[in-house]
N, C-alpha and C positions, 0 to 999 in steps of 0.2 A: 438651763436647757440649751442644747446645741443650736447654734445659729445656722440656718440653711437659707440660701439665697438662690433665686433663679433670675436669669437675665435673658430677655428676648431682645436681640440687637440686629440692626442693619446700619448702613452708613448715615442714616438720617436721624434715627432715634434709638433709645434703649428704654425698655420697661423693666425696672428692677423690682422683684417681688421678694420681700423679706417674710419668711415663715418662722413663727415662734409658737409651737404648739397649735392651738386652734386660731391664733391671731395671724393675720396677714396685713402687710402694709405695702403699698406700691409707690414707686417714684418714677416719673417720666423725665428722661434726660434727652434734650434735643442737641444735635450736633451743630445746628445753626449753619449748615452747609448751604450755600446759595446754589441755585440750579443754573442760573445764567449770570455771567459777570463780563462786563466790557471793560477793557483796560486800554487806554490810549496814551501815546507819548512815552512808552516804555521801550528800551532798547532790546530787552530779552524777547525771545519768541513768546507769543501769547500762550501756547500750550505749556511752556515751562513755568510761566508766571501763574497760570491757573493751577498747575500741579502743586506748586509750592503753597498756594493758598489752601487748597484742599487738604494737603498734608498737615498744615498748621492747624486747621479746624479739627481734623480727625485726631491729632495728637491731644489737643485740649479735651475733646470729647471722650477719648479713651481714658485719659487721666481722671476725669470726673467719674466715669463709671467704675474704674478701679478703686477710687477712694471710697465708694459705697460698699465695696466688697472686702474691705480690710479686716473686718471682724468676723467674716464668714468662716465656718469650718468646712462646709460642703457647698459647692457651687454647681448649678446647672446652667449651661449656656445654650440658648436656642436661637435660631435665626435662619433666614433663607439663603444667605450668601457667604461671602468671604469674611465679613465682620466678626463672626463668632470665632474663627480661627485666629484672626488678628488680635482679638481680645485675649484669647488663651495664651498667645505668645507674650502679650503684655504682662499677664499674670505670672507667667514663668520667669520673665525677666525681672519682675519686681519681687521675687521670692514668695509670691502668693500661690505659685504652682504646686507647692508642697501640700496644699489642702486638697481635698477630694474635688476634682473638677471633671464633670461629665459634659459631653456635647451631644446635641441632637439637632438634626436639620428640621426646620419647621417653616411652613409658609407664613404669610402675614395672617395673624390671628388677633382677635379682640383682647382687650385687657382681661376681662373675666375668663376667657379661654386660656390665656397665659397663666393666670393664677391657678386654674384647675390643672393644667399640665404640670406645673411646678409642684403643687401639693401632691398630685398623684405619683409623680416620680419619686419624691422623698418618702411617701407612704410605702410604696412597693420596696424601695431600697431598705427602709427600716424593717419591714416585715421579713425580707430575705436575711438580714443580719440577725434578727431574732431567731429565725428558724435554724440558721447555721450554729448559733451559740447554744441553743437548747436541744437541738436534734429532734424536737417534737413540734408538730404543727398545732397551733391553737385553732379554734374554730374561725377566728377572724383571719388568720393567715391562710387557712384553707379556702375561705370564700374569696379572699384577695387573689389567690393563685388561680381560681376558676375564672375570675374577671380578666386577668392578664393572660 
């Protein structure tokens, strides 16, 4: 079966949802980004030091998220801010961009809501692909279309 994966991401955490038929599995990945950091005795400006630390943390974070997506054939990226676009760039740079990658803006939502959005997205996408290939709508596809 095709492996489909959804990711809700911001700069603090990512919730990765693996969908395989009726089964779902979730994984929480934290960026471990500190909110406040004091640095003393350093000759570089504090902003530059802080930016380097944030960049290092985010690079490790994105690498961990990308490693979870290596087997995915279809990926949905959700999130409220810039992190989803940054993740997409990482996927393209790592040759994972050739896979089907969709992006949607989403507020902060709970893990069960993330799972529901990911499942719904791929269900609709699968139904559209089936209707295009067969040219005839099944009752399930018609009911799905009425919901969407």
